[in-house]
C-alpha positions as a Markdown table, in Angstrom:
| # | Residue | x | y | z |
|---|---|---|---|---|
| 1 | Met | -12.9 | 21.7 | -1.2 |
| 2 | Lys | -11.0 | 22.7 | 2.3 |
| 3 | Ile | -7.9 | 21.3 | 2.8 |
| 4 | Asp | -8.6 | 20.8 | 6.3 |
| 5 | Ser | -10.9 | 18.0 | 5.4 |
| 6 | Met | -7.9 | 15.8 | 5.3 |
| 7 | Asn | -8.6 | 12.4 | 7.6 |
| 8 | Trp | -4.4 | 12.1 | 8.4 |
| 9 | Asp | -3.4 | 15.8 | 8.9 |
| 10 | Pro | -2.1 | 15.9 | 11.7 |
| 11 | Tyr | -0.8 | 12.5 | 11.8 |
| 12 | Tyr | 1.0 | 10.2 | 14.3 |
| 13 | Tyr | 4.1 | 8.3 | 13.3 |
| 14 | Ala | 6.7 | 6.4 | 15.0 |
| 15 | Asp | 10.2 | 5.3 | 14.0 |
| 16 | Arg | 12.6 | 2.8 | 15.0 |
| 17 | Glu | 14.0 | 5.3 | 18.4 |
| 18 | Ser | 9.9 | 6.0 | 19.2 |
| 19 | Ile | 8.7 | 2.5 | 18.4 |
| 20 | Pro | 9.4 | 0.5 | 21.6 |
| 21 | Gly | 7.6 | 3.3 | 23.7 |
| 22 | Leu | 4.8 | 2.9 | 21.5 |
| 23 | Trp | 4.5 | -0.9 | 21.6 |
| 24 | Asp | 4.9 | -1.2 | 25.1 |
| 25 | Asp | 2.0 | 0.9 | 25.8 |
| 26 | Ile | -0.4 | -1.0 | 22.8 |
| 27 | Val | 0.2 | -4.4 | 24.7 |
| 28 | Asn | -0.2 | -3.0 | 27.6 |
| 29 | Asp | -2.7 | -0.5 | 27.4 |
| 30 | Asn | -5.2 | -3.1 | 25.1 |
| 31 | Gln | -6.7 | -6.7 | 25.9 |
| 32 | Asn | -7.7 | -7.9 | 22.8 |
| 33 | Ile | -4.8 | -7.3 | 19.9 |
| 34 | Ile | -4.9 | -8.9 | 16.2 |
| 35 | Tyr | -1.4 | -8.9 | 14.2 |
| 36 | Ile | -1.8 | -9.3 | 10.7 |
| 37 | Met | 0.8 | -10.3 | 8.5 |
| 38 | Ala | 1.7 | -12.3 | 5.4 |
| 39 | Lys | 4.1 | -15.3 | 5.2 |
| 40 | Gly | 6.6 | -14.8 | 2.3 |
| 41 | Phe | 10.1 | -14.7 | 1.2 |
| 42 | Asp | 10.9 | -11.1 | 2.2 |
| 43 | Pro | 13.7 | -10.8 | 4.7 |
| 44 | Arg | 11.6 | -8.1 | 6.4 |
| 45 | Met | 8.8 | -10.6 | 7.1 |
| 46 | Asn | 9.9 | -11.4 | 11.0 |
| 47 | Ser | 11.7 | -7.8 | 11.6 |
| 48 | Phe | 9.2 | -6.4 | 13.6 |
| 49 | Pro | 8.4 | -9.4 | 15.7 |
| 50 | Ile | 11.8 | -10.0 | 16.7 |
| 51 | Glu | 12.3 | -6.2 | 17.6 |
| 52 | Leu | 9.4 | -6.7 | 19.9 |
| 53 | Lys | 10.1 | -10.4 | 21.5 |
| 54 | Asp | 10.1 | -9.0 | 24.4 |
| 55 | Ile | 7.1 | -6.8 | 24.7 |
| 56 | Leu | 5.0 | -9.3 | 22.9 |
| 57 | Lys | 2.5 | -11.0 | 25.1 |
| 58 | Ser | -0.4 | -13.4 | 24.9 |
| 59 | Asn | -3.1 | -11.3 | 24.7 |
| 60 | Ile | -1.6 | -10.7 | 20.8 |
| 61 | Lys | -3.8 | -13.1 | 18.1 |
| 62 | Phe | -0.9 | -13.7 | 14.5 |
| 63 | His | -3.2 | -14.1 | 11.9 |
| 64 | Val | -0.7 | -15.1 | 8.7 |
| 65 | Leu | -2.0 | -14.4 | 5.5 |
| 66 | Asp | 0.1 | -17.7 | 3.5 |
| 67 | Ile | 0.3 | -16.0 | -0.3 |
| 68 | Glu | 2.7 | -18.1 | -1.0 |
| 69 | Gly | 1.4 | -21.5 | -0.8 |
| 70 | Lys | 3.2 | -25.0 | -0.5 |
| 71 | Asp | 4.9 | -24.7 | -4.3 |
| 72 | Gly | 5.5 | -21.3 | -4.4 |
| 73 | Pro | 8.7 | -20.7 | -6.4 |
| 74 | Asn | 10.3 | -19.0 | -3.3 |
| 75 | Lys | 9.4 | -21.7 | -0.8 |
| 76 | Asp | 12.9 | -22.5 | 0.7 |
| 77 | Leu | 12.9 | -18.5 | 1.7 |
| 78 | Thr | 9.8 | -18.4 | 3.0 |
| 79 | Asp | 10.0 | -21.9 | 5.0 |
| 80 | Lys | 13.1 | -20.1 | 6.1 |
| 81 | Asn | 11.5 | -17.0 | 7.5 |
| 82 | Trp | 8.6 | -19.2 | 9.2 |
| 83 | Asn | 10.8 | -21.3 | 11.2 |
| 84 | Glu | 12.2 | -18.2 | 12.6 |
| 85 | Leu | 9.0 | -16.6 | 13.6 |
| 86 | Glu | 7.1 | -19.6 | 14.7 |
| 87 | Pro | 9.4 | -20.8 | 17.8 |
| 88 | Ile | 9.5 | -16.5 | 18.9 |
| 89 | Leu | 5.5 | -16.3 | 18.9 |
| 90 | Ser | 5.1 | -20.3 | 20.5 |
| 91 | Ser | 7.6 | -19.1 | 23.7 |
| 92 | Lys | 4.9 | -16.6 | 24.2 |
| 93 | Asn | 2.2 | -18.7 | 24.6 |
| 94 | Ile | 0.5 | -16.7 | 21.0 |
| 95 | Glu | -2.4 | -17.9 | 19.6 |
| 96 | Ile | -1.2 | -18.4 | 15.8 |
| 97 | Asp | -3.7 | -18.9 | 12.3 |
| 98 | Val | -2.4 | -19.3 | 9.6 |
| 99 | Glu | -5.2 | -18.4 | 6.8 |
| 100 | Pro | -3.8 | -19.5 | 2.5 |
| 101 | Val | -4.9 | -17.0 | 0.3 |
| 102 | Glu | -6.1 | -17.6 | -3.3 |
| 103 | Met | -4.1 | -15.5 | -5.3 |
| 104 | Trp | -4.9 | -16.6 | -8.8 |
| 105 | Lys | -8.2 | -18.4 | -10.8 |
| 106 | Thr | -7.4 | -20.2 | -13.7 |
| 107 | Gln | -10.2 | -20.7 | -16.4 |
| 108 | Gln | -9.7 | -21.8 | -20.0 |
| 109 | Asn | -5.5 | -21.3 | -20.0 |
| 110 | Ser | -5.8 | -17.7 | -18.6 |
| 111 | Lys | -5.2 | -16.4 | -14.8 |
| 112 | Thr | -7.1 | -13.7 | -13.2 |
| 113 | Arg | -5.5 | -12.1 | -10.0 |
| 114 | Ile | -8.3 | -12.7 | -7.1 |
| 115 | Gly | -6.0 | -12.2 | -4.2 |
| 116 | Pro | -7.2 | -8.3 | -3.4 |
| 117 | Thr | -10.7 | -9.7 | -3.7 |
| 118 | Lys | -10.0 | -12.8 | -1.3 |
| 119 | Val | -8.5 | -10.4 | 1.2 |
| 120 | Lys | -11.7 | -8.3 | 1.4 |
| 121 | Glu | -13.8 | -11.1 | 1.8 |
| 122 | Ile | -11.2 | -12.4 | 5.1 |
| 123 | Val | -11.9 | -9.1 | 6.5 |
| 124 | Gly | -15.4 | -8.7 | 5.8 |
| 125 | Asn | -16.1 | -12.4 | 7.2 |
| 126 | Gly | -14.9 | -11.4 | 10.6 |
| 127 | Leu | -11.4 | -11.5 | 11.0 |
| 128 | Ile | -11.3 | -8.4 | 13.2 |
| 129 | Asp | -14.6 | -8.5 | 14.9 |
| 130 | Asn | -14.5 | -8.4 | 18.7 |
| 131 | Tyr | -10.8 | -6.3 | 18.8 |
| 132 | Asp | -10.2 | -3.4 | 19.9 |
| 133 | Thr | -6.2 | -3.1 | 18.3 |
| 134 | Ile | -5.7 | -4.3 | 14.9 |
| 135 | Val | -2.0 | -4.2 | 13.9 |
| 136 | Ile | -1.1 | -4.6 | 9.7 |
| 137 | Asp | 2.4 | -5.7 | 9.4 |
| 138 | Ile | 3.0 | -5.3 | 5.5 |
| 139 | Ser | 6.5 | -5.6 | 5.4 |
| 140 | Ser | 5.9 | -8.9 | 3.4 |
| 141 | Met | 3.1 | -8.2 | 1.7 |
| 142 | Pro | 2.7 | -7.7 | -2.2 |
| 143 | Arg | 1.2 | -4.1 | -2.7 |
| 144 | Ala | -2.0 | -5.5 | -4.5 |
| 145 | Ile | -2.5 | -7.4 | -1.0 |
| 146 | Tyr | -1.8 | -4.5 | 1.6 |
| 147 | Phe | -3.8 | -2.0 | -1.1 |
| 148 | Ser | -6.8 | -4.4 | -0.2 |
| 149 | Leu | -6.3 | -5.6 | 3.4 |
| 150 | Ile | -5.7 | -2.0 | 4.9 |
| 151 | Ser | -8.6 | -0.8 | 2.6 |
| 152 | Ala | -11.0 | -2.7 | 3.8 |
| 153 | Ile | -10.3 | -2.6 | 7.6 |
| 154 | Leu | -10.8 | 1.4 | 7.5 |
| 155 | Asp | -13.8 | 1.2 | 6.1 |
| 156 | Leu | -14.5 | -1.1 | 9.0 |
| 157 | Thr | -13.3 | 0.7 | 11.7 |
| 158 | Arg | -14.1 | 3.8 | 10.9 |
| 159 | Lys | -17.8 | 2.8 | 11.3 |
| 160 | Glu | -17.4 | 1.5 | 15.0 |
| 161 | Asn | -15.1 | 4.9 | 15.8 |
| 162 | Arg | -17.9 | 6.9 | 14.3 |
| 163 | Lys | -20.3 | 4.9 | 16.3 |
| 164 | Gly | -17.7 | 5.3 | 19.7 |
| 165 | Asn | -16.3 | 1.7 | 19.6 |
| 166 | Arg | -12.7 | 2.9 | 19.9 |
| 167 | Val | -10.9 | 0.5 | 17.6 |
| 168 | Asn | -7.1 | 1.2 | 17.4 |
| 169 | Val | -5.2 | 0.8 | 13.9 |
| 170 | Phe | -1.2 | 0.7 | 13.0 |
| 171 | Ile | 0.5 | -0.6 | 10.1 |
| 172 | Asn | 4.3 | -1.5 | 10.8 |
| 173 | Val | 6.3 | -0.5 | 7.5 |
| 174 | Val | 10.0 | -2.1 | 7.5 |
| 175 | Glu | 11.8 | 0.2 | 4.9 |
| 176 | Asn | 14.7 | -0.8 | 2.7 |
| 177 | Pro | 14.6 | 0.9 | -0.7 |
| 178 | Glu | 17.8 | -0.7 | -1.6 |
| 179 | Leu | 16.4 | -4.2 | -0.9 |
| 180 | Asp | 13.0 | -3.3 | -2.9 |
| 181 | Arg | 15.2 | -2.6 | -5.6 |
| 182 | Lys | 16.4 | -6.6 | -5.9 |
| 183 | Ile | 13.3 | -7.8 | -5.7 |
| 184 | Ser | 11.6 | -8.2 | -9.7 |
| 185 | Ser | 8.9 | -9.6 | -11.1 |
| 186 | Ser | 8.5 | -12.0 | -14.2 |
| 187 | Gly | 5.5 | -11.6 | -16.2 |
| 188 | Val | 3.0 | -9.1 | -16.0 |
| 189 | Asp | -0.4 | -8.9 | -15.7 |
| 190 | Asp | -2.8 | -8.9 | -18.9 |
| 191 | Lys | -4.2 | -5.4 | -17.1 |
| 192 | Ala | -4.2 | -3.0 | -14.9 |
| 193 | Glu | -6.9 | -3.1 | -12.3 |
| 194 | Phe | -8.5 | -0.6 | -9.8 |
| 195 | Ile | -8.1 | -2.4 | -6.2 |
| 196 | Pro | -11.7 | -3.1 | -5.2 |
| 197 | Gln | -12.6 | -0.7 | -2.4 |
| 198 | Leu | -11.0 | 2.4 | -4.6 |
| 199 | Gly | -12.0 | 3.1 | -7.9 |
| 200 | Gly | -14.8 | 0.6 | -9.1 |
| 201 | His | -16.4 | 3.4 | -10.6 |
| 202 | Phe | -13.9 | 5.0 | -12.5 |
| 203 | Glu | -14.9 | 4.4 | -15.7 |
| 204 | Glu | -18.7 | 4.2 | -15.6 |
| 205 | Lys | -19.4 | 7.9 | -14.0 |
| 206 | Ser | -19.8 | 11.3 | -16.0 |
| 207 | Ser | -22.0 | 14.0 | -15.0 |
| 208 | Asp | -25.5 | 15.1 | -16.5 |
| 209 | Phe | -23.5 | 18.4 | -18.0 |
| 210 | Ser | -20.3 | 16.5 | -19.4 |
| 211 | Leu | -22.9 | 14.3 | -20.8 |
| 212 | Lys | -25.0 | 17.0 | -22.4 |
| 213 | Ala | -22.2 | 19.1 | -23.8 |
| 214 | Gly | -20.7 | 15.9 | -25.6 |
| 215 | Ile | -17.8 | 16.5 | -23.3 |
| 216 | Ser | -15.2 | 14.2 | -22.4 |
| 217 | Ile | -14.4 | 13.9 | -18.9 |
| 218 | Pro | -10.3 | 14.4 | -18.5 |
| 219 | Lys | -8.0 | 11.5 | -16.9 |
| 220 | Ile | -5.2 | 12.5 | -14.6 |
| 221 | Trp | -2.8 | 10.1 | -13.8 |
| 222 | Ile | -0.4 | 10.4 | -10.7 |
| 223 | Pro | 2.2 | 7.3 | -11.0 |
| 224 | Ile | 4.9 | 6.8 | -8.2 |
| 225 | Leu | 7.8 | 6.1 | -9.9 |
| 226 | Gly | 10.6 | 2.9 | -8.6 |
| 227 | Glu | 13.1 | 1.0 | -10.1 |
| 228 | Lys | 12.6 | -0.9 | -13.3 |
| 229 | Gln | 9.1 | -1.0 | -14.1 |
| 230 | His | 8.5 | -0.1 | -17.5 |
| 231 | Pro | 6.3 | -2.7 | -18.8 |
| 232 | Lys | 4.1 | -2.4 | -16.0 |
| 233 | Leu | 3.8 | 1.5 | -16.6 |
| 234 | Glu | 3.1 | 0.9 | -20.0 |
| 235 | Lys | -0.4 | -1.6 | -18.5 |
| 236 | Ile | -1.3 | 1.3 | -16.4 |
| 237 | His | -0.9 | 4.0 | -19.2 |
| 238 | Glu | -3.0 | 1.8 | -21.8 |
| 239 | Ser | -5.8 | 1.1 | -19.2 |
| 240 | Val | -5.9 | 4.8 | -17.5 |
| 241 | Asn | -5.6 | 6.5 | -21.0 |
| 242 | Pro | -4.7 | 9.9 | -19.2 |
| 243 | Asp | -4.9 | 13.4 | -20.9 |
| 244 | Glu | -2.6 | 14.5 | -18.3 |
| 245 | Ile | 0.3 | 12.6 | -16.0 |
| 246 | Ser | 2.0 | 14.3 | -12.9 |
| 247 | Pro | 4.8 | 11.7 | -12.2 |
| 248 | Val | 6.1 | 11.5 | -8.3 |
| 249 | Ile | 9.8 | 11.0 | -7.8 |
| 250 | Pro | 11.2 | 10.2 | -4.7 |
| 251 | Phe | 12.8 | 13.1 | -3.5 |
| 252 | Pro | 15.1 | 13.4 | -0.9 |
| 253 | Ser | 16.2 | 9.8 | -0.8 |
| 254 | Ile | 18.9 | 7.8 | 1.1 |
| 255 | Asn | 20.6 | 7.6 | -2.0 |
| 256 | Pro | 21.3 | 10.9 | -3.1 |
| 257 | Arg | 21.3 | 10.1 | -6.8 |
| 258 | Arg | 18.0 | 8.2 | -6.8 |
| 259 | Thr | 16.4 | 10.8 | -8.3 |
| 260 | Asp | 18.9 | 11.4 | -11.2 |
| 261 | Asp | 18.6 | 7.6 | -11.9 |
| 262 | Leu | 14.9 | 7.3 | -11.9 |
| 263 | Leu | 15.0 | 10.7 | -14.5 |
| 264 | Ile | 17.3 | 8.8 | -16.9 |
| 265 | Asp | 15.6 | 5.3 | -16.5 |
| 266 | Tyr | 12.6 | 6.7 | -17.6 |
| 267 | Arg | 13.4 | 9.7 | -20.2 |
| 268 | Glu | 12.3 | 7.8 | -23.3 |
| 269 | Leu | 9.1 | 6.4 | -21.8 |
| 270 | Leu | 7.9 | 9.4 | -19.6 |
| 271 | Phe | 9.0 | 12.4 | -21.9 |
| 272 | Asp | 9.3 | 10.8 | -25.5 |
| 273 | Arg | 6.2 | 8.5 | -25.6 |
| 274 | Phe | 4.1 | 9.7 | -22.9 |
| 275 | Arg | 5.0 | 13.5 | -23.5 |
| 276 | Val | 4.7 | 14.4 | -19.5 |
| 277 | Glu | 5.7 | 17.9 | -18.9 |
| 278 | Tyr | 8.7 | 18.8 | -16.8 |
| 279 | Glu | 6.8 | 21.1 | -14.4 |
| 280 | Asn | 4.1 | 18.4 | -13.8 |
| 281 | Leu | 6.9 | 16.2 | -11.7 |
| 282 | Ile | 6.0 | 16.2 | -8.2 |
| 283 | Tyr | 8.9 | 15.4 | -5.4 |
| 284 | Ala | 7.7 | 13.7 | -2.4 |
| 285 | Ser | 10.4 | 12.5 | 0.7 |
| 286 | Glu | 11.3 | 8.6 | 0.1 |
| 287 | Ser | 11.0 | 8.1 | 3.9 |
| 288 | Asn | 7.6 | 10.3 | 5.3 |
| 289 | Pro | 4.6 | 8.7 | 3.8 |
| 290 | Phe | 2.4 | 11.2 | 5.4 |
| 291 | Gln | 4.1 | 13.7 | 3.1 |
| 292 | Leu | 3.4 | 12.4 | 0.1 |
| 293 | Tyr | -0.6 | 12.2 | 1.2 |
| 294 | Arg | -0.6 | 15.8 | 2.0 |
| 295 | Leu | 1.2 | 16.6 | -1.7 |
| 296 | Leu | -1.0 | 14.9 | -3.7 |
| 297 | Phe | -4.1 | 15.4 | -1.7 |
| 298 | Arg | -3.5 | 19.2 | -2.6 |
| 299 | Ser | -3.0 | 18.5 | -6.1 |
| 300 | Ile | -5.6 | 16.6 | -6.7 |
| 301 | Thr | -7.9 | 19.3 | -4.8 |
| 302 | Arg | -6.3 | 21.5 | -7.3 |
| 303 | Tyr | -7.0 | 19.4 | -9.9 |
| 304 | Ile | -11.0 | 19.0 | -9.2 |
| 305 | Asp | -11.4 | 22.6 | -8.8 |
| 306 | Ala | -9.7 | 23.5 | -12.1 |
| 307 | Phe | -12.1 | 21.1 | -14.2 |
| 308 | Lys | -15.6 | 21.4 | -12.5 |
| 309 | Ser | -16.9 | 23.8 | -14.2 |
| 310 | Leu | -16.0 | 21.2 | -17.6 |
| 311 | Gly | -18.0 | 18.7 | -15.4 |
| 312 | Gly | -15.3 | 17.1 | -13.3 |
| 313 | Cys | -12.1 | 15.1 | -14.0 |
| 314 | Lys | -11.4 | 11.2 | -13.1 |
| 315 | Ile | -7.7 | 10.6 | -11.0 |
| 316 | Ala | -5.9 | 7.6 | -11.6 |
| 317 | Ile | -3.1 | 6.9 | -8.6 |
| 318 | Ser | -0.3 | 4.0 | -9.3 |
| 319 | Ser | 2.2 | 3.1 | -6.9 |
| 320 | Leu | 5.5 | 1.3 | -8.0 |
| 321 | Ser | 8.1 | 1.9 | -5.6 |
| 322 | Ser | 8.8 | 1.7 | -1.8 |
| 323 | Lys | 6.7 | 0.5 | 0.9 |
| 324 | Leu | 6.3 | 4.0 | 2.5 |
| 325 | Leu | 5.8 | 6.0 | -0.4 |
| 326 | Ser | 3.1 | 2.9 | -1.7 |
| 327 | Ile | 1.3 | 3.4 | 1.9 |
| 328 | Gly | 1.3 | 7.1 | 1.4 |
| 329 | Ala | -0.6 | 6.6 | -1.9 |
| 330 | Leu | -3.1 | 4.9 | -0.8 |
| 331 | Leu | -4.2 | 7.1 | 2.5 |
| 332 | Val | -4.5 | 9.4 | -0.5 |
| 333 | Ser | -6.7 | 7.5 | -2.7 |
| 334 | Tyr | -8.6 | 6.3 | 0.1 |
| 335 | Asp | -9.3 | 9.7 | 1.5 |
| 336 | Ser | -9.9 | 11.4 | -1.9 |
| 337 | Tyr | -11.9 | 8.3 | -3.4 |
| 338 | Arg | -14.9 | 9.4 | -0.9 |
| 339 | Ile | -14.4 | 13.0 | -0.4 |
| 340 | His | -14.3 | 13.4 | -4.5 |
| 341 | Asp | -17.2 | 11.3 | -4.9 |
| 342 | Glu | -15.5 | 8.3 | -6.4 |
| 343 | Ser | -13.6 | 10.1 | -9.1 |
| 344 | Val | -10.3 | 8.8 | -8.2 |
| 345 | Gly | -9.0 | 5.3 | -7.7 |
| 346 | Leu | -6.0 | 3.3 | -6.9 |
| 347 | Ile | -4.9 | 1.3 | -9.9 |
| 348 | His | -2.1 | -1.8 | -9.8 |
| 349 | Val | -0.8 | -4.0 | -12.0 |
| 350 | Gly | 1.1 | -6.9 | -10.8 |
| 351 | Gly | 3.7 | -9.8 | -11.9 |
| 352 | Ser | 2.9 | -13.9 | -12.2 |
| 353 | Gln | 6.1 | -14.4 | -10.4 |
| 354 | Tyr | 8.5 | -12.3 | -7.9 |
| 355 | His | 12.5 | -13.1 | -7.5 |
| 356 | Ile | 15.0 | -11.5 | -5.2 |
| 357 | Asp | 18.6 | -11.3 | -5.8 |
| 358 | Ser | 20.4 | -14.7 | -4.5 |
| 359 | Glu | 23.8 | -12.8 | -3.9 |
| 360 | Tyr | 22.2 | -9.8 | -2.4 |
| 361 | Leu | 20.2 | -11.7 | 0.1 |
| 362 | Lys | 23.6 | -13.7 | 1.0 |
| 363 | Asn | 24.9 | -10.2 | 2.7 |
| 364 | Tyr | 21.4 | -9.0 | 3.4 |
| 365 | Ser | 21.9 | -6.7 | 6.5 |
| 366 | Lys | 19.0 | -6.1 | 9.1 |
| 367 | Glu | 21.0 | -2.6 | 9.9 |
| 368 | Asn | 19.8 | -1.3 | 6.8 |
| 369 | Glu | 16.1 | -1.4 | 8.0 |
| 370 | Lys | 14.2 | 1.3 | 9.1 |
| 371 | Leu | 11.0 | 0.3 | 10.9 |
| 372 | Asn | 8.0 | 2.0 | 11.2 |
| 373 | Thr | 4.4 | 2.2 | 12.5 |
| 374 | Leu | 1.7 | 4.2 | 11.7 |
| 375 | Trp | -1.3 | 5.0 | 13.6 |
| 376 | Val | -4.0 | 5.2 | 10.8 |
| 377 | Asp | -6.9 | 5.2 | 13.1 |
| 378 | Gly | -8.8 | 5.5 | 16.3 |
| 379 | Thr | -7.4 | 7.1 | 19.4 |
| 380 | Pro | -5.9 | 10.6 | 18.2 |
| 381 | Tyr | -8.0 | 11.0 | 15.1 |
| 382 | Glu | -11.6 | 11.0 | 17.5 |
| 383 | Gln | -13.7 | 14.2 | 16.9 |
């Protein structure tokens, strides 16, 4: 496998300083723009619309996924965010659609997470039809939702771009690793599951060679680590049952001690229980998802080449870390899943409810936020 087959190398990425100029061009150069975001409790929900409020025009349609519902556990915070956003959009005569997303299905006293599948269905039912520019703001979305949403949208837009119908796709991310650490979950899903478009055949497919030789296909797990995720990591480990583990540690990071703190926190779980080898650790910049994408793409290629003579291997990627690193995990999973014949999957386990530290919120400052726009499909990638 040639390394130059990576879809996002080179890549196109704007930070706060270059965002106003990029977005001025986007709004003025494109007639049909859909801005997809989530209605949620995260204080970053409105950061991009507020930053862009002087640029926004009526040619943008806001499609808001209501993932909290009327009786969500964080209703007060969600309502506060919405009451701030709606007047901004209304003053620009911007069309707003709010679409409820059913997150759970309850049957016989058990709950099944259906949100990712529902989002995939929403995209497939024509959400992005007739738009030449699609913006996905994940700043207030759960991981499982934006993993499914982005991969479903890329499936459609890449087909259109191959036919010569230009569709540009942007991802807006408001990064604040400190805030991510203040958001906790209660309860863990019964089992970890692969994102619908990315790994549905992880358990099913073995080569003819391995079947005839009676060889078990090796399983590799690449977990991207974030704080206080022990129960979720254990669930994913149980589902994957890996033969080898290569954890990703954020380095460098805004907090210079973060790397050491994570290694200390996970020492017993990773090195004593999971038997991780120190040389398997992967270090990736906390602030650049495309660097993680490149690092993992090369690692995946090496693993697949190394096990080719034994009939191949299966690789599961998981991210319980910041939004930017999670996007890097998604992009490499999306690329590798198709290039490597579905032997790479993106696996996730969620929590029943999410909570944010109320004391931390009292002094929350948007000055600590880092705004990022990732251009992931369209004009720059035309060949």
